[in-house]
VEXPADO-106006 format. One record per residue: z, y, x of N, C-alpha, C in turn; residue in three letters. Coordinates in steps of 0.2 Angstrom, whole numbers, plus 2048, in hexadecimal, padded with zeros to 3 digits. Layout:
BEGIN
+-----+-----+-----+------+------+------+-----+-----+-----+--------+
| n_Z | n_Y | n_X | ca_Z | ca_Y | ca_X | c_Z | c_Y | c_X | residu |
+-----+-----+-----+------+------+------+-----+-----+-----+--------+
|   Z |   Y |   X |    Z |    Y |    X |   Z |   Y |   X |    ALA |
...
+-----+-----+-----+------+------+------+-----+-----+-----+--------+
***
This chain:
BEGIN
+-----+-----+-----+------+------+------+-----+-----+-----+--------+
| n_Z | n_Y | n_X | ca_Z | ca_Y | ca_X | c_Z | c_Y | c_X | residu |
+-----+-----+-----+------+------+------+-----+-----+-----+--------+
| 8D3 | BC0 | 689 |  8D6 |  BB9 |  68B | 8D9 | BB6 | 684 |    VAL |
| 8DC | BB9 | 680 |  8DF |  BB6 |  67A | 8D9 | BB3 | 676 |    THR |
| 8D4 | BB7 | 675 |  8CE |  BB4 |  671 | 8CC | BAE | 674 |    ALA |
| 8CB | BAE | 67A |  8C8 |  BA8 |  67D | 8CD | BA2 | 67C |    ARG |
| 8D3 | BA3 | 67D |  8D8 |  B9D |  67D | 8D9 | B9B | 676 |    ARG |
| 8D7 | B9F | 671 |  8D7 |  B9D |  66A | 8D1 | B9A | 668 |    GLN |
| 8CC | B99 | 66C |  8C5 |  B96 |  66A | 8C1 | B9B | 667 |    GLY |
| 8C2 | BA1 | 666 |  8BE |  BA6 |  663 | 8B9 | BA9 | 669 |    ARG |
| 8B3 | BAB | 666 |  8AF |  BAF |  66B | 8B1 | BB6 | 66C |    ARG |
| 8B1 | BB8 | 672 |  8B3 |  BBF |  673 | 8AE | BC4 | 671 |    MET |
| 8B0 | BC9 | 66D |  8AB |  BCE |  66B | 8A9 | BD3 | 670 |    GLY |
| 8A3 | BD5 | 66F |  8A0 |  BDA |  674 | 89E | BE1 | 671 |    THR |
| 8A0 | BE2 | 66B |  89F |  BE8 |  667 | 8A6 | BEC | 667 |    SER |
| 8A5 | BF3 | 669 |  8AB |  BF7 |  669 | 8AE | BF7 | 662 |    ALA |
| 8AA | BF6 | 65C |  8AD |  BF6 |  656 | 8B2 | BF0 | 654 |    LEU |
| 8B1 | BEB | 659 |  8B6 |  BE5 |  658 | 8BD | BE7 | 65B |    GLU |
| 8BD | BEC | 65E |  8C4 |  BEE |  662 | 8C6 | BF5 | 65F |    TYR |
| 8C9 | BF5 | 659 |  8CB |  BFB |  656 | 8D0 | BFF | 65A |    PRO |
| 8D4 | BFC | 65F |  8D8 |  C00 |  663 | 8D5 | C04 | 669 |    ALA |
| 8CF | C03 | 66A |  8CB |  C06 |  66F | 8CA | C0D | 66D |    LEU |
| 8CA | C12 | 671 |  8C9 |  C19 |  670 | 8C5 | C1C | 676 |    VAL |
| 8C1 | C21 | 674 |  8BD |  C25 |  679 | 8C1 | C2B | 67B |    ARG |
| 8C2 | C2D | 681 |  8C6 |  C33 |  683 | 8C1 | C38 | 686 |    ILE |
| 8C2 | C3E | 684 |  8BE |  C44 |  686 | 8C3 | C48 | 68A |    PHE |
| 8C1 | C4A | 690 |  8C6 |  C4E |  694 | 8C2 | C54 | 697 |    ALA |
| 8C5 | C5A | 696 |  8C2 |  C60 |  699 | 8C6 | C62 | 69F |    THR |
| 8C3 | C62 | 6A5 |  8C7 |  C64 |  6AB | 8C5 | C6A | 6AE |    ARG |
| 8C9 | C6E | 6B1 |  8C8 |  C74 |  6B5 | 8C8 | C71 | 6BC |    LEU |
| 8C2 | C71 | 6BF |  8C2 |  C6F |  6C6 | 8C5 | C75 | 6CB |    GLN |
| 8C9 | C73 | 6CF |  8CC |  C77 |  6D4 | 8C8 | C79 | 6DA |    TYR |
| 8C8 | C7F | 6DC |  8C5 |  C81 |  6E2 | 8CA | C82 | 6E8 |    ASP |
| 8CB | C7D | 6EC |  8D0 |  C7D |  6F1 | 8CF | C81 | 6F7 |    TYR |
| 8C8 | C83 | 6F8 |  8C6 |  C88 |  6FD | 8C8 | C8F | 6FB |    VAL |
| 8C6 | C90 | 6F4 |  8C8 |  C97 |  6F2 | 8CC | C96 | 6EB |    ASN |
| 8D3 | C95 | 6EC |  8D7 |  C93 |  6E7 | 8D8 | C99 | 6E2 |    PRO |
| 8D6 | C9F | 6E3 |  8D7 |  CA5 |  6DE | 8D1 | CA4 | 6DA |    TRP |
| 8CC | CA0 | 6DB |  8C6 |  CA0 |  6D7 | 8C6 | C99 | 6D4 |    GLN |
| 8C4 | C98 | 6CD |  8C4 |  C92 |  6CA | 8BC | C90 | 6C9 |    SER |
| 8BB | C89 | 6CA |  8B4 |  C87 |  6C9 | 8B3 | C86 | 6C1 |    ARG |
| 8AD | C84 | 6BF |  8AC |  C84 |  6B8 | 8B0 | C7D | 6B5 |    SER |
| 8B0 | C7D | 6AF |  8B3 |  C77 |  6AB | 8AE | C72 | 6AB |    HIS |
| 8B0 | C6C | 6AC |  8AC |  C66 |  6AB | 8AF | C61 | 6A6 |    ALA |
| 8AB | C5D | 6A3 |  8AE |  C58 |  69E | 8AC | C51 | 6A0 |    SER |
| 8B0 | C4D | 69E |  8AE |  C46 |  69F | 8B1 | C41 | 699 |    SER |
| 8AF | C3B | 699 |  8B1 |  C37 |  694 | 8B4 | C30 | 697 |    THR |
| 8B8 | C2D | 694 |  8BB |  C26 |  696 | 8BD | C22 | 690 |    GLY |
| 8C1 | C1D | 692 |  8C3 |  C18 |  68D | 8CB | C18 | 68D |    SER |
| 8CD | C16 | 687 |  8D4 |  C15 |  687 | 8D6 | C10 | 681 |    GLY |
| 8DC | C0E | 681 |  8DE |  C09 |  67C | 8E4 | C0B | 678 |    VAL |
| 8E5 | C0B | 672 |  8EB |  C0D |  66E | 8F0 | C07 | 66F |    ILE |
| 8F6 | C09 | 672 |  8FB |  C03 |  674 | 901 | C04 | 66F |    ILE |
| 901 | C0A | 66C |  907 |  C0B |  667 | 905 | C11 | 663 |    ASP |
| 908 | C11 | 65D |  906 |  C17 |  659 | 907 | C1D | 65C |    ASN |
| 902 | C21 | 65D |  902 |  C27 |  661 | 902 | C27 | 668 |    GLY |
| 901 | C21 | 66B |  900 |  C21 |  672 | 8FA | C1D | 674 |    ARG |
| 8F6 | C20 | 67A |  8F0 |  C1D |  67C | 8F1 | C1C | 684 |    VAL |
| 8EF | C16 | 686 |  8EF |  C14 |  68D | 8E8 | C15 | 690 |    LEU |
| 8E7 | C18 | 695 |  8E1 |  C19 |  698 | 8E1 | C1A | 6A0 |    THR |
| 8DC | C1B | 6A3 |  8DC |  C1B |  6AB | 8DE | C22 | 6AD |    ALA |
| 8E1 | C23 | 6B2 |  8E3 |  C2A |  6B4 | 8DE | C2E | 6B6 |    ALA |
| 8D8 | C2B | 6B9 |  8D3 |  C2E |  6BB | 8CF | C31 | 6B6 |    HIS |
| 8D0 | C2F | 6B0 |  8CC |  C31 |  6AA | 8CF | C38 | 6A8 |    VAL |
| 8D5 | C39 | 6A9 |  8D9 |  C40 |  6A7 | 8DB | C44 | 6AC |    ILE |
| 8D9 | C42 | 6B2 |  8DB |  C46 |  6B8 | 8D9 | C4D | 6B8 |    SER |
| 8DE | C51 | 6B9 |  8DC |  C59 |  6B9 | 8DA | C5B | 6B3 |    ASP |
| 8DB | C58 | 6AD |  8D8 |  C5A |  6A7 | 8DD | C5F | 6A4 |    ALA |
| 8DA | C64 | 6A1 |  8DD |  C6A |  69E | 8DD | C69 | 696 |    THR |
| 8D9 | C64 | 694 |  8D8 |  C63 |  68C | 8D6 | C5C | 68B |    TYR |
| 8D9 | C58 | 687 |  8D7 |  C51 |  686 | 8D7 | C50 | 67F |    VAL |
| 8D2 | C4C | 67D |  8D1 |  C4A |  676 | 8CF | C43 | 676 |    GLU |
| 8D1 | C3F | 670 |  8D0 |  C38 |  66F | 8CC | C37 | 669 |    VAL |
| 8C8 | C32 | 669 |  8C4 |  C31 |  663 | 8C4 | C29 | 662 |    GLN |
| 8C6 | C27 | 65C |  8C6 |  C20 |  65A | 8BE | C1E | 659 |    ARG |
| 8BD | C17 | 65A |  8B7 |  C14 |  65A | 8B3 | C16 | 653 |    VAL |
| 8B7 | C15 | 64E |  8B4 |  C16 |  647 | 8B5 | C1D | 644 |    GLN |
| 8B7 | C21 | 648 |  8B8 |  C28 |  645 | 8B4 | C2D | 649 |    SER |
| 8B1 | C32 | 645 |  8AD |  C37 |  648 | 8B1 | C3D | 64B |    PRO |
| 8B7 | C3D | 649 |  8BB |  C43 |  64B | 8BF | C41 | 651 |    SER |
| 8C1 | C47 | 655 |  8C5 |  C46 |  65B | 8CC | C49 | 65A |    ARG |
| 8D1 | C46 | 65D |  8D8 |  C48 |  65C | 8DA | C4B | 663 |    GLU |
| 8DE | C50 | 663 |  8E1 |  C53 |  669 | 8E6 | C4E | 66C |    VAL |
| 8E6 | C4D | 673 |  8EB |  C49 |  676 | 8EE | C4D | 67B |    ALA |
| 8F4 | C4B | 67D |  8F8 |  C4E |  682 | 8FA | C48 | 687 |    ARG |
| 8FA | C4A | 68E |  8FB |  C45 |  693 | 903 | C45 | 694 |    VAL |
| 905 | C3F | 692 |  90D |  C3D |  693 | 90F | C3B | 69A |    GLU |
| 90B | C37 | 69D |  90C |  C34 |  6A4 | 906 | C32 | 6A7 |    ALA |
| 906 | C33 | 6AE |  900 |  C32 |  6B2 | 903 | C2E | 6B8 |    THR |
| 900 | C29 | 6BA |  901 |  C26 |  6C1 | 8FB | C24 | 6C4 |    CYS |
| 8F9 | C28 | 6C9 |  8F3 |  C27 |  6CD | 8F3 | C21 | 6D1 |    HIS |
| 8F9 | C1F | 6D3 |  8FA |  C19 |  6D8 | 8F7 | C13 | 6D4 |    ASP |
| 8F8 | C12 | 6CE |  8F6 |  C0C |  6CA | 8F0 | C0E | 6C5 |    CYS |
| 8EE | C15 | 6C6 |  8E8 |  C17 |  6C1 | 8E9 | C16 | 6BA |    ASP |
| 8EF | C18 | 6B8 |  8F1 |  C17 |  6B1 | 8F4 | C1E | 6AE |    LEU |
| 8F2 | C1F | 6A8 |  8F5 |  C25 |  6A4 | 8F6 | C24 | 69D |    ALA |
| 8FC | C27 | 69B |  8FE |  C26 |  694 | 8FD | C2D | 690 |    LEU |
| 8F9 | C2D | 68B |  8F8 |  C33 |  686 | 8FC | C32 | 680 |    LEU |
| 8FE | C38 | 67E |  901 |  C38 |  677 | 8FC | C3C | 672 |    ALA |
| 8FB | C38 | 66D |  8F6 |  C3B |  668 | 8FA | C3B | 661 |    VAL |
| 8FD | C41 | 65F |  900 |  C41 |  659 | 8FD | C3F | 653 |    PRO |
| 8F6 | C40 | 653 |  8F2 |  C3E |  64D | 8F2 | C36 | 64C |    ALA |
| 8F3 | C32 | 651 |  8F3 |  C2B |  651 | 8FA | C28 | 64F |    LEU |
| 8FF | C2C | 64E |  905 |  C29 |  64C | 906 | C25 | 646 |    ARG |
| 902 | C26 | 641 |  902 |  C22 |  63B | 8FC | C1E | 63A |    SER |
| 8FB | C1A | 63E |  8F5 |  C15 |  63D | 8F6 | C10 | 637 |    LEU |
| 8F1 | C10 | 633 |  8F2 |  C0C |  62D | 8EE | C05 | 62E |    GLU |
| 8E9 | C05 | 633 |  8E5 |  C00 |  633 | 8E7 | BFB | 639 |    ASP |
| 8ED | BFC | 63C |  8F0 |  BF7 |  641 | 8EC | BF7 | 647 |    GLY |
| 8E9 | BFD | 649 |  8E4 |  BFD |  64F | 8E8 | BFE | 655 |    ALA |
| 8ED | BFA | 656 |  8F1 |  BFB |  65C | 8F0 | BF4 | 660 |    VAL |
| 8EE | BF5 | 667 |  8ED |  BEF |  66B | 8F3 | BEB | 66C |    ALA |
| 8F3 | BE5 | 66B |  8F8 |  BE0 |  66D | 8F7 | BDE | 674 |    ALA |
| 8FD | BDF | 678 |  8FC |  BDD |  67F | 8FE | BD6 | 67F |    LEU |
| 8FA | BD2 | 683 |  8FB |  BCB |  683 | 8FD | BC9 | 68A |    GLY |
| 8FC | BC3 | 68C |  8FE |  BC0 |  692 | 8F9 | BC2 | 697 |    GLU |
| 8FA | BC2 | 69E |  8F6 |  BC4 |  6A3 | 8F1 | BBE | 6A4 |    LEU |
| 8EA | BC0 | 6A5 |  8E6 |  BBA |  6A6 | 8E7 | BB7 | 6AD |    PRO |
| 8E5 | BB1 | 6AD |  8E5 |  BAD |  6B4 | 8DF | BAE | 6B8 |    GLN |
| 8DF | BAD | 6BE |  8D9 |  BAD |  6C2 | 8D3 | BA9 | 6BF |    LEU |
| 8CD | BAC | 6BF |  8C7 |  BA9 |  6BC | 8C7 | BA8 | 6B4 |    ARG |
| 8CC | BAB | 6B1 |  8CC |  BAB |  6AA | 8C7 | BB0 | 6A7 |    ASP |
| 8C4 | BAF | 6A2 |  8BF |  BB3 |  69F | 8C2 | BB8 | 69B |    ARG |
| 8C0 | BBF | 69C |  8C3 |  BC4 |  699 | 8BE | BC9 | 696 |    VAL |
| 8BF | BCC | 691 |  8BA |  BD1 |  68E | 8BC | BD8 | 690 |    ALA |
| 8B8 | BDC | 692 |  8B9 |  BE3 |  694 | 8B5 | BE7 | 690 |    VAL |
| 8B8 | BEC | 68C |  8B4 |  BF1 |  688 | 8B6 | BF8 | 68A |    VAL |
| 8B2 | BFC | 688 |  8B3 |  C03 |  68A | 8AD | C08 | 689 |    GLY |
| 8AE | C0E | 68B |  8A8 |  C13 |  68B | 8A7 | C14 | 692 |    TYR |
| 8A0 | C14 | 694 |  89F |  C16 |  69B | 89F | C1D | 69C |    PRO |
+-----+-----+-----+------+------+------+-----+-----+-----+--------+
***
């Protein structure tokens, strides 16, 4: 919304959003019929955004039942270990703590702006 209001074209490449991160979650699926047995591990990916040095906001369904979570920045080949700080399934939001992102030198923290109005044009970026 901010880009449109300033007359700039909204970007479509993930590289234009340095606060965007890919999240890798490993989960252990529970067997509710046979609780003494565990199913195999499954992995999934999702998107998040760096909102503060060392904190990433993502959807709760991305990290639901996760036993191990990693975060990878767009321009980095390495993954950093993350810890789930808070989860709210009612609003589908989760907050991750990533100690390796505490000292960002490139200012890759998302600036939270005003809420868009109905029918405003917005850009949605992420990893499928």
